[in-house]
C-alpha positions in Angstrom: -19.8 -34.6 3.8 -18.3 -35.4 0.4 -14.9 -35.0 -1.0 -16.0 -32.7 -3.2 -17.8 -30.6 -0.8 -14.7 -30.3 1.3 -12.7 -29.4 -1.9 -15.0 -26.5 -3.2 -15.4 -25.4 0.4 -11.5 -25.1 1.0 -11.3 -23.1 -2.4 -14.1 -20.8 -1.8 -12.8 -19.7 1.4 -9.0 -19.3 -0.2 -10.5 -17.3 -3.1 -12.3 -15.3 -0.5 -9.1 -14.3 1.4 -7.1 -13.8 -1.9 -9.8 -11.5 -3.2 -9.1 -9.3 0.1 -5.7 -9.2 0.0 -5.2 -8.3 -3.9 -5.9 -4.3 -3.5 -3.4 -4.2 -0.8 -1.0 -6.9 -2.2 -0.9 -4.6 -5.8 -0.4 -1.3 -3.8 2.9 -3.3 -2.0 4.2 -4.0 -5.1 3.6 -0.6 -6.5 5.4 0.8 -3.6 8.1 -1.6 -3.6 8.9 -0.8 -7.7 9.3 3.3 -6.3 11.9 1.9 -3.7 13.6 0.0 -6.2 13.7 2.6 -9.1 14.4 5.6 -6.6 16.6 4.3 -3.6 20.2 4.8 -3.5 21.6 1.9 -1.4 25.5 3.1 -1.4 24.1 6.2 0.7 22.4 3.8 3.3 25.8 1.9 3.7 27.3 5.0 4.2 25.5 5.7 7.4 26.1 2.2 8.8 29.8 1.7 9.9 31.0 1.6 13.5 29.9 0.1 16.3 27.7 2.7 17.8 23.7 2.6 18.4 23.2 5.0 15.7 24.1 2.6 12.4 22.1 -0.5 14.2 19.0 1.7 14.5 19.7 3.1 10.7 19.7 -0.5 9.6 16.9 -1.3 11.2 14.8 1.6 10.0 16.4 0.8 6.4 15.4 -3.1 6.2 11.7 -2.5 7.4 10.3 -1.2 3.8 12.5 -3.8 1.5 10.4 -6.5 0.5 13.2 -9.1 0.9 12.7 -12.8 2.4 15.1 -14.3 5.0 17.3 -16.0 2.4 17.5 -13.4 -0.2 18.5 -10.8 2.7 21.7 -12.4 2.9 23.5 -11.3 -0.1 22.2 -7.8 0.2 23.5 -7.7 4.0 26.8 -8.8 2.6 26.9 -6.3 0.2 26.1 -3.9 2.7 29.0 -5.0 4.8 31.5 -4.8 1.9 30.2 -1.0 1.5 31.4 -0.5 5.0 28.4 -1.3 7.4 29.4 -2.9 10.6 28.5 -6.4 12.2 26.0 -5.1 14.2 24.3 -3.1 11.5 24.3 -5.7 9.0 23.0 -8.3 11.6 20.2 -5.6 12.3 19.3 -5.5 8.6 19.3 -9.1 8.1 16.7 -9.2 10.9 14.1 -6.0 10.7 14.0 -6.9 6.4 12.4 -10.0 6.3 10.4 -9.6 9.3 8.1 -7.1 7.4 8.3 -5.2 4.1 5.9 -2.4 1.7 4.3 -5.7 0.5 3.4 -7.2 3.6 2.3 -4.1 5.8 -0.7 -3.4 3.6 -1.9 -7.1 3.6 -1.7 -6.7 7.2 -4.0 -4.0 7.6 -6.3 -5.7 5.0 -6.4 -9.1 6.7 -5.9 -8.5 10.6 -6.2 -4.8 11.8 -4.3 -1.2 12.4 -2.9 -2.3 15.5 -1.4 -5.3 14.4 0.0 -3.2 11.4 1.7 -0.9 13.9 2.8 -3.7 15.9 4.3 -5.6 13.4 6.9 -3.1 12.1 7.4 -1.7 15.5 8.6 -5.3 16.9 10.4 -5.7 14.0 12.6 -2.4 14.3 12.9 -3.5 18.2 14.1 -7.0 17.5 16.5 -5.5 15.0 18.2 -3.0 17.1 18.4 -5.6 20.0 20.1 -7.9 18.0 22.8 -5.6 16.6 23.2 -3.8 19.9 24.2 -7.7 21.7 26.0 -8.4 18.4 28.2 -5.0 18.8 28.7 -5.6 22.7 29.2 -9.8 22.3 30.3 -10.5 18.8 33.8 -11.5 18.1 34.9 -8.3 16.8 37.7 -10.4 14.6 35.4 -12.5 12.8 35.1 -11.0 9.4 31.8 -11.0 7.3 32.9 -14.3 5.2 31.1 -13.7 1.9 33.7 -16.0 0.4 32.2 -18.9 2.4 28.5 -18.0 0.7 27.1 -21.0 -0.7 24.1 -21.1 -4.0 20.7 -20.9 -2.4 18.6 -23.3 -4.8 14.7 -23.2 -4.4 12.8 -22.5 -1.5 13.8 -18.6 -1.2 13.9 -15.5 -3.3 15.0 -15.9 -6.6 15.6 -12.6 -8.4 18.1 -10.1 -7.5 17.5 -8.7 -4.1 16.1 -5.1 -4.2 19.0 -4.2 -1.7 22.5 -3.1 -2.2 22.7 -6.1 -4.7 19.8 -5.2 -6.8 18.4 -1.3 -6.5 19.3 0.8 -9.4 22.5 2.8 -8.3 23.6 4.4 -11.7 22.7 7.5 -13.0 19.8 6.9 -15.6 17.1 8.4 -16.8 13.8 9.2 -15.2 12.1 7.2 -17.8 14.8 4.0 -17.5 13.8 4.5 -13.4 10.5 4.2 -13.9 10.4 1.3 -16.2 12.6 -0.8 -14.4 10.7 -0.1 -11.2 7.3 -0.8 -12.9 9.0 -4.3 -14.4 10.5 -5.2 -11.0 6.7 -4.1 -9.0 4.8 -6.2 -11.1 7.0 -8.7 -13.3 9.9 -9.8 -10.9 8.7 -9.3 -7.4 5.4 -11.4 -8.5 7.2 -14.2 -9.7 9.6 -13.9 -6.4 7.3 -13.6 -3.6 3.7 -14.9 -5.8 3.9 -18.6 -5.2 4.4 -18.3 -1.8 1.8 -16.0 -1.2 -0.5 -18.3 -3.0 0.9 -20.8 -0.9 0.0 -18.9 2.2 -3.4 -17.8 0.9 -4.1 -21.6 0.5 -3.0 -22.6 3.9 -5.3 -19.7 5.3 -7.8 -21.5 3.1 -7.5 -24.8 4.5 -7.5 -23.3 8.3 -10.4 -21.4 7.3 -12.3 -24.4 6.4 -11.1 -27.3 8.2 -10.5 -26.1 11.6 -13.2 -25.8 14.2 -14.3 -22.5 15.3 -13.0 -22.4 18.7 -9.9 -24.8 17.9 -7.6 -22.3 19.5 -9.7 -21.6 22.6 -9.9 -24.9 23.2 -6.4 -25.6 22.9 -4.1 -22.7 22.5 -5.5 -20.8 25.0 -3.0 -20.2 27.3 -0.5 -18.0 25.9 2.6 -19.6 28.0 1.6 -22.6 25.5 0.7 -20.7 22.3 3.5 -18.6 22.1 5.9 -21.0 22.2 4.4 -23.2 20.2 4.2 -20.5 17.2 8.3 -20.1 17.8 8.7 -23.3 17.5 6.7 -23.6 14.4 7.7 -20.6 13.0 11.3 -20.9 13.1 12.0 -24.0 10.9 9.1 -23.1 8.7 9.8 -21.2 5.4 7.4 -18.5 5.1 8.0 -15.0 3.8 6.4 -11.6 5.6 3.8 -11.5 2.9 2.7 -15.4 3.0 2.5 -15.4 6.8 -0.1 -12.7 7.1 -3.0 -14.9 5.5 -2.1 -17.8 7.8 -1.7 -15.7 11.0 -5.3 -14.1 10.2 -6.8 -17.7 9.6 -5.5 -18.6 13.3 -6.6 -15.8 14.9 -10.1 -16.1 13.6 -9.8 -19.3 15.1 -9.2 -17.9 18.3 -5.5 -17.7 18.4 -4.2 -14.4 20.8 -2.5 -11.8 18.6 0.2 -12.1 20.6 0.9 -15.5 19.8 0.1 -14.7 16.1 2.8 -11.7 16.3 5.3 -14.4 17.8 4.6 -16.3 14.5 4.8 -13.5 12.4 8.3 -12.4 13.6 9.9 -15.8 13.9 8.7 -17.2 10.5 9.5 -14.7 7.9 13.0 -13.8 9.8 14.2 -17.8 10.1 14.1 -20.7 8.1 17.0 -23.5 8.0 18.5 -22.6 4.6 18.8 -19.2 6.0 19.8 -20.1 9.6 22.8 -21.9 7.7 23.6 -18.9 5.7 23.7 -16.4 8.6 26.0 -18.9 10.5 28.6 -19.0 7.1 28.1 -15.5 6.8 28.4 -14.2 10.4 29.7 -17.2 12.2 28.5 -19.1 14.7 28.7 -16.6 17.8 26.3 -14.4 15.5 23.9 -16.9 14.5 23.3 -17.7 18.1 22.8 -13.8 18.7 20.2 -14.0 15.9 18.3 -16.8 17.1 18.4 -15.4 20.5 17.3 -11.8 19.9 14.2 -13.0 17.3 12.9 -15.9 19.8 13.3 -13.8 23.2 11.7 -10.3 21.4 9.3 -12.2 19.7 7.9 -13.9 22.7 8.5 -10.7 25.2 6.5 -8.6 22.1 3.9 -11.1 21.9 2.8 -10.6 25.6 2.5 -6.9 25.0 0.6 -7.1 22.2 -1.7 -9.0 24.0 -1.5 -6.9 26.8 -2.4 -3.7 24.2 -5.3 -5.6 22.9 -6.5 -6.3 26.1 -6.1 -2.9 27.9 -7.7 -1.2 24.7 -10.8 -3.8 25.1 -10.4 -4.8 21.6 -10.9 -8.5 20.1 -8.7 -9.2 17.8 -11.1 -11.6 15.8 -13.9 -9.4 16.1 -12.0 -6.8 14.2 -9.6 -9.0 11.6 -10.5 -8.4 8.0 -12.6 -5.2 8.7 -10.2 -2.9 6.9 -10.5 -4.7 3.6 -14.1 -4.1 3.5 -13.8 -0.3 2.6 -13.3 -1.3 -1.4 -16.4 -2.4 -3.5 -16.5 -6.1 -4.2 -16.0 -5.2 -7.9 -12.6 -3.4 -7.3 -11.5 -6.4 -5.1 -12.6 -9.0 -7.7 -10.8 -6.8 -10.5 -7.7 -6.5 -8.3 -7.8 -10.2 -7.6 -8.1 -10.9 -11.2 -5.3 -8.5 -12.2 -2.8 -9.9 -9.6 -3.6 -13.5 -10.4 -2.6 -12.9 -14.1 0.5 -10.9 -12.8 1.5 -14.1 -10.5 0.7 -16.4 -13.1 2.4 -14.5 -16.2 5.8 -14.0 -13.9 6.2 -17.2 -12.8 5.2 -19.0 -16.1 8.1 -16.3 -17.6 10.3 -17.8 -14.7 9.9 -21.3 -15.6 10.6 -20.7 -19.5 13.6 -18.9 -18.3 15.2 -21.1 -15.9 14.1 -24.3 -18.2 11.6 -25.5 -15.8 11.9 -23.9 -12.5 11.4 -20.4 -11.5 13.4 -20.6 -8.1 16.5 -22.1 -9.6 18.7 -19.0 -10.2 21.5 -18.9 -7.3 21.3 -15.9 -4.8 25.4 -16.0 -4.6 27.6 -13.4 -3.3 30.5 -12.6 -5.2 
């Protein structure tokens, strides 16, 4: 097989995945814009104080819909803490937010299946709640959140003002201005922020779909005791946001990876990377970092085994049903959405490059 055929095959698979995802990505952007414009986060922070179960649960719930990556959530969490959130609630928010979001939930439905669409936010909620409870019980009560030690994050992370306590509209503005700000965030800032990482995730999924043998996972990753720890080891240091990790997980499932092992990757990958781990250590302290990693790792593995059990008991093959939900739209609608999404990402990234003088991700996410 010549190199040109390989390149064309990879690009064809990449375009197919991108086309399947586009409608759902645009819908996710739209919902994210509504959240940005109309959710007042100072009201969220009001209920997150104290070291009881209630603020931990509320923080986990509040983080689920927000489209923030593992680095971008840190300044948002620090701002929540400044507004009175407890350490357990802050850690809970820092885990549930990057593991899922309104942009990743629709694409999970499109590329995977309804079961994983439900399991993913539920797993994020459970993981965040467990971590928050452990932090309240075993975390250092006398170790305050150290926002003064936050270092700028240059590149490899979310670049725009986070759509949380540091970025959402909190002042009294008109409905028209709120709507305009929401539209700008949804279709200009958010595509610039996560668009390049989504494209990278789709391209990696195209590589896997074309180059990896059909039964690769069956041959080498059939044992969940091997597959799930491997996905955890791969996911923890790797930078992938919740959206970009989805096509990679879908491609691996189509090659035979179990849905539980895919969930481990979907939980560990977006919630952790080397940059975010450093930031968590600076912000919360080393003991909280240990709780953060232990909760994500143990819950990801436990929930991965639970997910495999659910699919097995229901008699559903994750490989057989993956991507079927995306087929509800006509091809013409998918192509139109894909062209629109590509245009939005291209425009927003180009605009970001021009504004930053050559790097769309050069702005620093600094807490002041």
